[in-house]
Wavefront OBJ file of the C-alpha trace (Angstrom):
o trace
v 25.429 -18.830 23.930
v 25.585 -15.875 21.626
v 24.428 -17.016 18.076
v 25.743 -15.250 15.137
v 24.053 -16.883 12.083
v 25.083 -14.389 9.267
v 28.441 -14.805 10.162
v 28.618 -18.503 10.961
v 26.222 -20.121 8.789
v 27.081 -20.795 5.030
v 25.008 -21.687 1.807
v 26.257 -25.144 1.949
v 24.936 -25.923 5.445
v 21.618 -24.267 4.693
v 21.430 -26.752 1.366
v 22.599 -29.665 3.690
v 19.732 -29.107 6.345
v 17.177 -28.050 3.419
v 17.670 -31.688 1.610
v 18.033 -33.553 4.700
v 14.706 -32.361 5.849
v 13.287 -33.239 2.701
v 14.765 -36.831 2.163
v 15.469 -37.959 6.008
v 18.301 -40.003 4.291
v 21.822 -39.197 4.679
v 22.582 -41.456 1.694
v 20.491 -39.662 -0.676
v 21.090 -36.126 0.850
v 24.769 -37.069 0.200
v 24.094 -37.949 -3.019
v 21.908 -34.950 -3.992
v 25.238 -32.905 -2.648
v 27.491 -34.738 -4.779
v 29.596 -35.887 -2.131
v 29.624 -39.143 0.664
v 27.634 -40.439 2.898
v 30.636 -39.710 5.780
v 31.165 -36.478 4.516
v 27.901 -35.390 4.985
v 27.377 -36.910 8.324
v 30.688 -35.185 9.283
v 29.088 -31.485 8.367
v 25.971 -31.987 9.954
v 27.731 -32.984 12.983
v 30.236 -29.850 12.511
v 26.893 -27.744 12.258
v 25.166 -29.440 15.134
v 28.497 -28.676 17.272
v 28.647 -24.963 16.128
v 25.071 -24.139 16.650
v 25.091 -26.503 19.972
v 21.959 -27.750 19.184
v 21.029 -31.254 18.132
v 18.969 -30.849 14.757
v 18.523 -34.628 13.892
v 17.679 -37.661 15.836
v 19.833 -40.482 14.296
v 19.347 -44.155 14.664
v 20.345 -47.030 12.552
v 17.172 -47.166 10.974
v 15.931 -43.672 10.655
v 16.790 -39.714 10.936
v 14.120 -37.124 12.278
v 14.428 -33.660 12.747
v 14.584 -32.207 16.270
v 12.514 -28.960 17.060
v 15.322 -26.732 16.716
v 15.860 -28.845 12.978
v 12.384 -28.208 12.142
v 12.642 -24.361 12.699
v 15.974 -24.118 11.047
v 14.665 -26.295 8.116
v 11.844 -23.982 7.429
v 14.222 -21.035 7.542
v 16.796 -22.571 5.085
v 14.124 -23.252 2.573
v 12.760 -19.547 2.719
v 16.338 -18.286 2.201
v 17.193 -20.767 -0.546
v 14.111 -20.129 -2.373
v 14.583 -16.673 -2.254
v 18.111 -16.797 -3.971
v 16.592 -18.788 -6.537
v 14.190 -16.065 -7.159
v 16.909 -13.249 -6.973
v 19.199 -15.600 -9.699
v 15.974 -15.776 -12.063
v 15.176 -11.890 -11.760
v 19.014 -11.033 -12.264
v 18.993 -13.572 -15.010
v 16.123 -12.193 -16.505
v 17.202 -8.366 -16.189
v 20.592 -9.154 -18.100
v 18.375 -10.693 -20.911
v 16.684 -7.608 -21.204
v 13.199 -9.151 -20.270
v 10.785 -6.672 -19.660
v 7.621 -7.051 -17.092
v 4.424 -4.871 -16.096
v 3.421 -3.561 -12.913
v -0.131 -2.778 -12.305
v -1.345 -0.165 -9.924
v -4.735 0.267 -8.910
v -5.277 3.935 -7.751
v -8.044 5.889 -6.375
v -8.620 9.239 -7.723
v -8.504 10.700 -4.184
v -4.684 9.610 -3.951
v -2.290 12.558 -4.196
v -1.133 12.981 -7.768
v 2.427 14.544 -6.260
v 3.135 11.359 -4.590
v 2.164 9.146 -7.544
v 4.166 11.370 -10.127
v 7.172 11.408 -7.829
v 7.274 7.701 -7.414
v 6.729 6.883 -10.659
v 9.524 9.395 -12.004
v 11.683 7.850 -9.754
v 10.485 4.269 -10.397
v 11.088 4.821 -14.114
v 14.758 5.320 -13.634
v 15.594 2.517 -11.153
v 13.303 -0.053 -13.386
v 13.537 1.015 -16.987
v 12.415 -2.399 -18.158
v 9.350 -2.502 -16.076
v 6.021 -1.084 -17.856
v 4.245 0.803 -14.841
v 0.470 0.594 -15.621
v -1.960 2.598 -13.603
v -5.700 2.623 -13.395
v -8.270 4.943 -11.680
v -11.121 3.041 -10.486
v -13.906 3.024 -7.585
v -12.629 1.550 -4.555
v -14.827 -1.425 -4.519
v -13.515 -2.518 -8.043
v -9.924 -2.031 -6.885
v -10.149 -4.273 -3.901
v -11.893 -6.868 -6.151
v -9.417 -6.646 -8.577
v -6.413 -6.531 -5.931
v -7.969 -10.166 -4.345
v -7.980 -11.205 -7.786
v -4.565 -10.831 -8.943
v -5.555 -8.482 -11.675
v -3.716 -5.828 -9.888
v -0.105 -6.058 -7.828
v -0.591 -2.632 -5.829
v -3.823 -0.614 -4.672
v -2.952 2.599 -3.453
v -6.153 3.904 -1.596
v -7.431 5.345 1.677
v -8.289 3.008 4.805
v -11.511 3.950 5.167
v -13.183 0.382 4.340
v -12.771 -3.103 5.855
v -10.108 -5.230 4.710
v -9.382 -9.132 5.585
v -5.885 -8.610 7.221
v -5.233 -12.424 6.797
v -5.232 -11.689 2.963
v -4.336 -8.191 2.482
v -0.952 -6.141 4.178
v -1.317 -2.406 4.668
v 1.306 -0.031 4.615
v 0.206 3.583 5.551
v 1.807 6.675 3.441
v 0.688 9.744 4.462
v -2.424 11.312 6.203
v -4.985 12.787 4.072
v -7.826 15.225 4.954
v -10.820 16.618 3.273
v -10.843 19.987 2.079
v -13.953 22.387 0.932
v -13.761 24.318 -2.538
v -15.865 27.179 -4.101
v -15.319 29.398 -6.839
v -13.146 32.621 -6.385
v -16.196 34.882 -5.784
v -18.430 32.707 -3.235
v -19.927 34.809 -0.996
v -18.348 32.361 2.260
v -14.730 33.734 1.534
v -15.797 36.890 3.231
v -16.887 35.111 6.102
v -13.654 34.447 8.297
v -14.976 31.567 10.030
v -18.074 30.311 8.539
v -20.031 27.964 10.554
v -21.775 24.466 9.143
v -24.719 26.064 9.324
v -23.557 28.439 6.714
v -22.314 25.743 5.019
v -25.190 23.565 5.037
v -27.049 26.323 3.565
v -25.266 26.495 0.163
v -25.728 23.885 -2.369
v -23.480 21.274 -2.774
v -21.847 19.000 -5.303
v -21.618 15.418 -3.687
v -19.788 12.574 -3.985
v -21.245 9.291 -5.054
v -22.675 7.667 -2.137
v -20.251 4.869 -1.650
v -17.332 7.200 -0.821
v -16.369 7.856 2.657
v -17.267 11.536 2.217
v -20.595 10.976 1.383
v -22.052 10.049 4.797
v -20.206 12.370 6.451
v -21.647 15.696 4.461
v -25.119 14.018 4.422
v -24.869 13.904 7.917
v -23.987 17.703 8.440
v -26.758 18.517 5.892
v -29.221 16.894 7.932
v -28.026 18.383 11.110
v -27.443 21.901 10.046
v -29.578 22.535 6.774
v -32.800 24.375 7.396
v -35.764 24.408 5.186
v -35.130 28.381 3.812
v -32.225 28.554 1.687
v -32.852 31.217 -0.491
v -33.427 29.485 -3.900
v -30.085 27.949 -4.140
v -31.249 25.085 -5.985
v -30.689 21.329 -5.424
v -27.687 19.816 -4.731
v -25.909 17.874 -7.666
v -24.308 14.291 -7.196
v -21.102 13.405 -9.782
v -17.888 11.647 -9.434
v -15.957 13.755 -12.436
v -13.780 16.088 -11.303
v -14.181 18.016 -14.663
v -17.507 18.660 -14.202
v -17.428 19.689 -10.661
v -14.901 22.202 -11.293
v -17.015 23.693 -14.048
v -20.039 24.188 -11.844
v -17.720 25.558 -9.157
v -16.720 28.386 -11.831
v -20.515 28.488 -12.782
v -22.280 28.416 -9.706
v -22.284 29.136 -6.017
v -21.660 25.374 -5.103
v -19.438 23.900 -2.819
v -17.434 20.866 -3.387
v -15.622 18.539 -0.603
v -12.592 16.362 -1.984
v -9.046 15.058 -0.467
v -6.895 18.282 0.420
v -3.763 17.119 -1.901
v -6.407 17.140 -4.712
v -7.795 20.448 -3.601
v -4.050 21.857 -3.638
v -3.538 21.191 -7.088
v -6.918 22.721 -7.988
v -6.324 25.643 -6.131
v -2.895 26.173 -7.834
v -5.010 26.679 -11.260
v -6.327 30.213 -9.420
v -10.018 28.732 -10.559
v -11.078 27.824 -7.063
v -10.271 28.472 -3.136
v -10.868 26.589 -0.161
v -13.260 27.483 2.436
v -12.519 27.952 6.238
v -14.494 25.298 7.354
v -14.841 24.697 11.397
v -13.066 21.244 11.066
v -12.428 18.792 8.375
v -14.963 16.419 7.667
v -12.778 13.134 7.017
v -9.062 12.649 7.910
v -7.310 9.341 7.684
v -4.313 7.363 6.242
v -3.645 6.773 2.555
v -2.096 3.490 2.076
v -0.836 0.898 -0.296
v -2.243 -2.668 -0.302
v -1.162 -5.751 -1.471
v -1.825 -9.703 -1.210
v -0.177 -11.168 1.565
v 0.261 -14.556 -0.092
v 2.299 -13.168 -3.019
v 5.516 -12.847 -2.862
v 6.905 -9.520 -2.861
v 8.829 -9.030 -6.216
v 11.478 -6.627 -6.914
v 9.790 -4.111 -9.215
v 6.984 -3.885 -6.243
v 9.454 -3.606 -3.244
v 11.456 -0.742 -5.295
v 8.558 1.078 -6.292
v 7.111 0.742 -2.768
v 10.413 2.430 -1.480
v 9.797 4.996 -4.027
v 6.276 5.712 -2.796
v 7.330 6.184 0.697
v 10.086 8.670 -0.159
v 7.533 10.757 -2.342
v 4.898 10.762 0.391
v 7.640 11.802 2.583
v 8.070 14.989 0.764
v 4.544 16.458 1.642
v 4.085 19.004 3.764
v 0.648 19.563 4.882
v -0.702 21.744 7.671
v -3.246 19.570 9.941
v -5.776 21.195 12.204
v -5.588 19.661 15.773
v -9.303 19.760 16.383
v -11.541 16.708 16.327
v -12.956 15.354 13.185
v -16.446 16.917 11.654
v -19.851 17.060 12.251
l 1 2 3 4 5 6 7 8 9 10 11 12 13 14 15 16 17 18 19 20 21 22 23 24 25 26 27 28 29 30 31 32 33 34 35 36 37 38 39 40 41 42 43 44 45 46 47 48 49 50 51 52 53 54 55 56 57 58 59 60 61 62 63 64 65 66 67 68 69 70 71 72 73 74 75 76 77 78 79 80 81 82 83 84 85 86 87 88 89 90 91 92 93 94 95 96 97 98 99 100 101 102 103 104 105 106 107 108 109 110 111 112 113 114 115 116 117 118 119 120 121 122 123 124 125 126 127 128 129 130 131 132 133 134 135 136 137 138 139 140 141 142 143 144 145 146 147 148 149 150 151 152 153 154 155 156 157 158 159 160 161 162 163 164 165 166 167 168 169 170 171 172 173 174 175 176 177 178 179 180 181 182 183 184 185 186 187 188 189 190 191 192 193 194 195 196 197 198 199 200 201 202 203 204 205 206 207 208 209 210 211 212 213 214 215 216 217 218 219 220 221 222 223 224 225 226 227 228 229 230 231 232 233 234 235 236 237 238 239 240 241 242 243 244 245 246 247 248 249 250 251 252 253 254 255 256 257 258 259 260 261 262 263 264 265 266 267 268 269 270 271 272 273 274 275 276 277 278 279 280 281 282 283 284 285 286 287 288 289 290 291 292 293 294 295 296 297 298 299 300 301 302 303 304 305 306 307 308 309 310 311 312 313 314 315 316 317 318 319 320 321
């Protein structure tokens, strides 16, 4: 038998199954449906014939759902609940009720992707306040689990509980090494890791995925003789890092999408490193147990569309040292 429930099932039948599963009483079910018990019994018999499945075992004393009945009850409850939600949202929109969607964003997330998604979402969600905040990864994840933000935009370089969190990949990201326009390594066509390790570095905080990659590279390739270039500097400030690049011969590794933005100002240039230090997906994270609201669904669609516009060349060689 071929079933086509989208064509054959009606909302009236779904309400019948849902109420009967809740009451396990035909008389009470008929009362809630504002019909008679014989009419409800005939409707149930017609549905079972239509599906060629017994949904409820009926005796003179009780009515109990079969396995097929339990399955259809669960789906009916879910479908009817979604219709109720749609009704509430449509009534809210018609009444001009505004809402807020809270976004937690990692600083390394592409400003082009985020701006494109926000611009499109503003057109589609004129009554929704789109609120963004940038925080360290561990703070964002804690806020997501606590329900203080609705969506988190970050990389996947950390451990998450997939029973609690749903992860949607958006685009591939990799690291780029920047230096000031006049840095001596720009004259080298293919600087080695040894060349890079002898320079002074602007280091990201220790709790970022790039930091252990840089530390490993420096420990392996940096020799004791560094021509008086001075110590490394650690900072999480992009503005400070850019100022240091313009005033000192230091190197700075950041996400490629951010590096493109800074290169466009003509203050810094990418160094041709042997391979990228880090590469992986940037993702959208949301709580699994939370119902996906219409604004969230629309914004995630805008995110995917915006991310699909990226045109980024990726090296085919393996990850860095």
